[in-house]
N, C-alpha and C positions, 0 to 999 in steps of 0.2 A: 690532273694529281698527278705529282712526283712518282717516280719506281721506289721503291720498297725491298731493301735487301734483308738478308738472314745469311748469319757465319753462325754454324754449329760445330762444335767442339765433342769427338764421340769418343769415350775410352771404353777401348774394348774389353771384354773377357778372354782371360790367357787363352789363345788357341781358335780365337773366333774370328780372325782375320778372312781367310777363303769365303766362310760363308757370309759374313758380313757382305764382304766386296760382292758376291753372288746376287745376293737381295737388290744392292744398290744397284746393280747391271741392270735388274729387270725392271725397278721404279724407272732410272733412266728412257728405258724404253718407252715406254707408257709415257712418261714426260714427253718425249720427244713425238710422239704422235698423237696426242693429245691436248699439248697445253699451249698454244701460242704465244699467253699473255707472261710464260716464263721463259725469260729473256738468257737467262746463265745458270747454270744448276752442273757444279762441279762439284766432285770430291777430291781430297788431295790427300796421298799419304803422306806422314810427317817423317821427314827424313832423321834418322837415329830414334826414331820412337814406336817400334811396328805395333802398337796396340790403340794409335791414334789416326783418327783421322777429322778433318775438318773440311765443312761443307760451304761452298758459296753459293748462295743462290739471289737469285735478281730477278726481281719482278716488274710489269711494266706498271702496277697499282696494286693498293689494297683489294680491289677486287680479284684482279688475279693472283694472289696469293691464297685469298679465301677457296677460289676454283680448286687451285691446286689441293688443297687441305680436302677439298670436297672428292676427289678423284678416287678409285675404285685399287689404284697401284700405288697412291700415297697413304690411304690408308691401311692396307696390308702391310706395306713397310714399317707402318707406325706400330702396329700391331706385332710383326714378326720382328722387329731389332730388339726388341725387349731380351730375345734369347742371349744375344751376343753384346747387349751394351749394359757395359755396368756404371757409367756418367756422361748425360749429356750435358752441355753448358747451351744454351742461345740467345744471342743477341741480336734483335733487331737493327737496321742499321737504313739511315737515310742517307743515301748519297746525297753530295753537293756541289762535286767536281770529280770529274776525270775523264778516260776514256773507256766508251762503252762499245757494245757492239750495236752497230748500226740501229737506228731508232731506240735506242735506248740513255741516250744522252740525258745526264741530270741536267 
């Protein structure tokens, strides 16, 4: 099965950036420790838009994405982020060409 990706844009509530970013760092620690099927999980600040964050996530396959969603650290993030997020937009993407980390080529 091919890799599966997500692109998520979060619009944060005014003044929530630091708390949201701390929550993201906690979540990423859990991902690094427990999710070998999560190949890429990166949160970006948006230049010129201090209340915007964009996540790019790449999973080995749908099973890896589902495993990510079952993890306690992910469930905690999904519950807690509502305190900081005004709006979230999510797109599932299917990579078909590009340069990826070893073992994640499309």
